[in-house]
Structure formats: C-alpha cells, structure tokens
Phi, psi and omega in degrees: 000138182281129177268088184296328180299316180288329177292316178295318178299324180300326179296325184264338182212084181303136180265098181288139181295147175272348179233073184293155177297326179249085189285333180265153186293332181294306181293321180298315182289325179291314180294317179297321176298314180298318179294318180300312179296319178299317179293321178295320178295317178299319179295320179297319179292323177296318177299319181297323181283329188255354185234137172276088188297320181298313179294318180300314179296323179295316179296317181296321178296315179297318179296316179297318179297318179297315181297319178297315180297317181295314179299317180296316180296321179295315180299321182278350181071028180276085186300320181298316180291321178299313180299320179295317181289328180297331179297334182265357187297319180298319178296316180298316179298320179296317179294320179297320178295320179299317179297316180298320177295320178299320182285329182283330184305305180293331180296317179294319179296319184287328187298319186296304179296324180297316179298315180296321177296316181295326184275320188253327186268304185302316179298336181278337183247343180241155167280180183285335177240144185228357183204178176225140183245139178287343178241147180279127176240112184308135178072344181260326179245159181288137176263175176300324179294320178298321179294320179298323178297331182295332181278346178270141183255146175275187183295340178268001180084010178265149177300139180291325181256163181263347190268130176259324181234145173297140179098352175298141185262127177295150181306311182295325178293320178297318177298317180298311181297316182288326177298313178296319182296326184255354185299320180296317180296315181295318180294328176289316181297316184271355182057046179243017179296141179248145173295154180257162171125356177259000000 
C-alpha cells in the first residue's frame, strides 16, 4: 500500500539517507560537482533550444540603451528629451516583457525534472552535507548551533542535525556555489550567454 502521507512530506522535507552511496566528503563533493555542472549544461542546452538568444540579446541591448538615455535625460532635466523617450516607453516595456517570457520558458521546463531529482534522487544517494568550507557562509554551511543539533536524537534515535563540524557545506549549498562558479564558463562554451540589465 502506498503511504501518500510520507510522499507528500518528502516534497516539503526530503529525508536524506544516513548511509549515502558517497560516504566521504571527497567523493561526495566531486560527484555532486559533476552532477551540478551536468545540470547547468543541460539547462544551457535547453535555453539554446527554446530561446532566440540573438534576438533576446539585441532587445536587451536596445532596452538598456533606452534606460540609460532616459535616466540621463531625467538627471539633466532635459524635458524635451524625456518626452521624446517616453513615446518609446510602451514599445520598450513590451520588448522587456518578451525577453522575460523567453527567459522563463526554459526555466519552467527545467524546474519540474530538477525538482523531482532534488526531492527523490539526491536525498537517496547523498548525505545532507558534502563538503567543508574554511569560511562560514550563512545558510550554506553548518553553524555551531547546527552541530549542537547533531548531538540531539529524534524519536528514532537518529541525530536531529546533519552537521558534525562547523563549516560543513549543505548539499544544496554546494550545488548553488558550483552552479554559480561554472555558469559563466558553460554559457561561453554553449554560446548561451545573455546580456544583463532587464
């Protein structure tokens, strides 16, 4: 019989295994890094397939130039230039909305399988922490309080916390750091870099 209650609970509170496939931090962090880079690469390829990157970058460049001109005209008090630029505002807003829709499309497609992997696969093969950091990063690394929780036991006799040492990096934090760290390289390799400013 299917225990729907535990399945629903799993969505809100993934139950990380106490006996991970990669029990030491070296292998866990290397495998998690490889998966993180692989997922980032998959997202970049999905973006390439679902987004007209050249058109999006062109629109973003035009929008950024308009915003700079408008801000400059307002600062200088050039009412005539402000009025002239305001005539183009509806078009600029429409283009900005189009860019946002283009950027959201691959994100929505990617989110569902990514969410399912995070909820059902990763907790089954990784522990809750996979690396250790020499510096404390709030919410990403274990604090002294998190370590204190590790000494307290729940009703099943398991430690309440996952952290043994201060500075241990949570699995999701490691994914976040490695994703940010490799996103620029991946976007250059896949030619999926986006202009900034919207």
